N, C-alpha and C positions, 0 to 999 in steps of 0.2 A: 831831432828825434825825443821822444816821449820820455821821463824818467819816473820810475817808482816811485811815489812820495813817502818820505823818510819819515820817522815817529821818533818821535825824544821820551826818552824812558825815566823814572824820576832820579835817578842814580847820572843822570849827564851823558848818558851813553846812547848812540843812535843804533835804532834796529830798522832793519829796512822790512817792510811791513811785506806778507806772503801773499800772492795771489792763490790761484784754485790750484793745489797741488796738480804737477805734471802726471797723467796715466790717471786719475780718480776720476770717476764717474756718480752720477748722480740714482739713486735706488730707482729703477722702472716700477712704472703704476702699474699694477697687474688688471690685465682685465678681467672682469667678473664673467664667470659662464654663465653662457644663456642658461636661465633657470628653468626647470623638466618641471613636467605634470606629475598627478600622481604615482607613486606607483603602484607595480601589479599588485602585491598585496594589498594595499589601500583599497584598491578598486574592488577585488573580490571580496573583503572582507566587508564592505558597501553595499555590494550586492546580496553576499549572504545574511547581510541583515536584515536587507529590502525582503528574500527574496521568506526568510522565517518570519518577519512580519506578516506576508501575504498567506502565509500558511495558516499562522495564528488567528488571523481575521475569518478565515474561511473556515475552519476547524468550530469555531462558535459557532456558526451559523449552519452547520452542514447539516444539523438534523433540521433545518427547516427544509429540505431537498426530499425527507422521507416521505415514502408513499404506504409502508407497509408499519402494522404495530404488534410486535411482537405477542401479545398479550392477547391480543384478537387469531393471530393466526394459530396461536395453540388452542383457543377457544375452538376455532375453526375445524383444525386437526381432531380435537375430540368430539365433534359434534359427527364427521365421519367415520368412525372406529367405532361410535356409538350405534352406527347402521350396521354391523358385524358381518361386512362382504366378505362372501366365499371364495376371495383372490386379491393379490398383494396389487393388480392390474386395476380391478375394481375398486380400490380402494384410491387409487392414483389419478384414477378418474375422476370419481367423484370430490377430492379435492378440488382438482384444478376446473372443473365444472364449478365449483364456488367462488374460486378465484376469480373466473371469468366473469361472474355475474356479479361482481362488487364493483359498480362504476365507478371507483376510487381508484381501482386499479387494473381493472380489466384491458383496458387501451395501450396498458405497457407492456403485457404479455407477450411471451411468444407465441405466434398462432400458429406455427408447425403442430403436426399431430405429435402425440406420447407415442403413438403407435409408429411412429416413423422410424424405423431402426439409426435412419442417417442425424436422427437428431440426438441418440444418446452416445456417450463416446467416453473410455476407460480414462481414468484420472490417479494417477499415480504421486504420491506429495508424503513429504515427511515418513517414506517406508512404507504407508498404507496405500492400497489399492482398490478399488469400486467404481462403479458406475455412475455416469449422471445424464439429468438431461436439464437443462436450463430453461426455465418458467421465465426471470426475468436478469435482465444485467444491465447495469449503469455505472456509473461513475461513484456513486454512496450507497448501492445497495446491492446484492445478489439473493436471488430464491431458486433453488435448485430441489431438485429429487437426488438422493445420493444413498449410494448402499450396494451389498451385494449378498448375494444365495449363498455362499461358502463361508463367510467370514473373513478378516483383515486385522490388521491393529497399525500404530503409530504413534508418529509426533505431531501433537495438533499442530504445530507452526507458532509463531510469538505475531499478529498481525496488528494493522493501523486499523480493526473495522471490531463491533463486537458479533458475538457469533452465536445465535440463538438454534441448537439442535433440538427439532422436536421429532422424536421416536414416534413412527410409523410400526415397524414388526420387529421384532425379536429385542435385543437389549443391547447399550453400550454402556461401557463401562470407563472410566476416566480416574487418575489421580495426578495430584500435585507434588512435586519435588518435598518430602519430607513426609508427605501421607502416608499412614502405615496401613489402611483401610480403601478401598476401591469405591469409586462412588457411582452405582448403580440404576441407571436407567430404562426404565419400561414403556412397553406403549403408550403415550397420551399423555408422558412427562416433556419437559422442557429441559435442554442442559444450556445454560449459559456459560458462555466463554469469554469473559472479558476482556474487552481491546490490552494489549499488552501483555496479556498471560497467557502459561504454555501450560500442558498437561501432556501426560501420556494417556492414548485411548484405544478400545479395542471394540471391533461392533461383531463378536463369536456368532458362531452356527449353532447355539444352545439349542434352540428350537426348529431345528434341521429347514427355516428358512432365510436363513441366515436375518441380517437385520437392515432395514431402510428408513431413512429420514426426512423431513422437510425441512430442507438449512438454509435458515435467513441471516446474511450479513449485513452490517451497516455502519456504514464508516467510509473510509478509504479505499476504493477497492484496488486500484492499478497498480501499491504495491504488493497485494499481496499477490499477487499474477506469477510474480518469479519464483515465490515458494511454489506455487502448484502445477507451472510447467517446468521446472530446475530438474527431477527426476526423470521426465520424459524426454529433455534433452542430452542429458548427461550419464543416466542409467541405463533405464530401457533402448533408447536408440529407438522409439518409436514415433518415425518422422509421421506420417499419415493421422496418426492420433493428435500429434502436433498442430499438425496443420486442421485438421477439423475443429479442435477446441479453441485454438486465435479464432479462425474464420467463424465459428457462431456466438463469439465473444464480441469481437469486433462488430460483427452485424446487430446483436441487439444491442451493444451499448451507443453505437452512431444510431439508430432508429430512434431509439428513444432519446439522443439530445436531440435530434431533428425535429422533435415534438416537445422540448424544451426539458425534459428530465434528465436531470445532472445526476 
């Protein structure tokens, strides 16, 4: 039978070398957990950065998609006003005829008659109420007749587009927070509400005919739509008007997309 080797110490005594302590265990090597992919927060952050980059790139070129020129529209409305039409309807007809005669924009306009009552709809937005006819609607622009024969007032909204309000009949009053005097816009004038700015506005019935305007918006139109439809959905609960507004807007936007107008 084998014996455990003995080892001599320096003082002559003999000690017995010990083997492994009974019951002791070697440390177990821990297996590494399988590595996980990027976390959800990382993925969402990356997607946000990519999305923001795309939006910024598109924003730099959005003007390339415009077909209307605010200065040219302003001149057109002044020329129509100079004809001294005897009714608001005749004035709107004149402006539409001039727009349709313009080779640059004519093919992108609503072809339904302004005399078709089904093409007119109420618009409740920011507390103000009026009636509108959509002349053009696309991803980056809209052009409408908007107004009321009895007056209204409300909040302009803070939008992702520049808004050019060309006064045709009556007056528009407006002011920014902190202003102590109102801005007054008469027929033939243009009120430019810059993108991201906000005002209170009024379209009084000062002359007995209310106020009517040709309104151009240039920028990103889809983000403006919740403001234009929220009052109809959550305040007036006028679902038929909501359906008509959504249908005509979608019809015009889709039609223009099909011919390459963003």
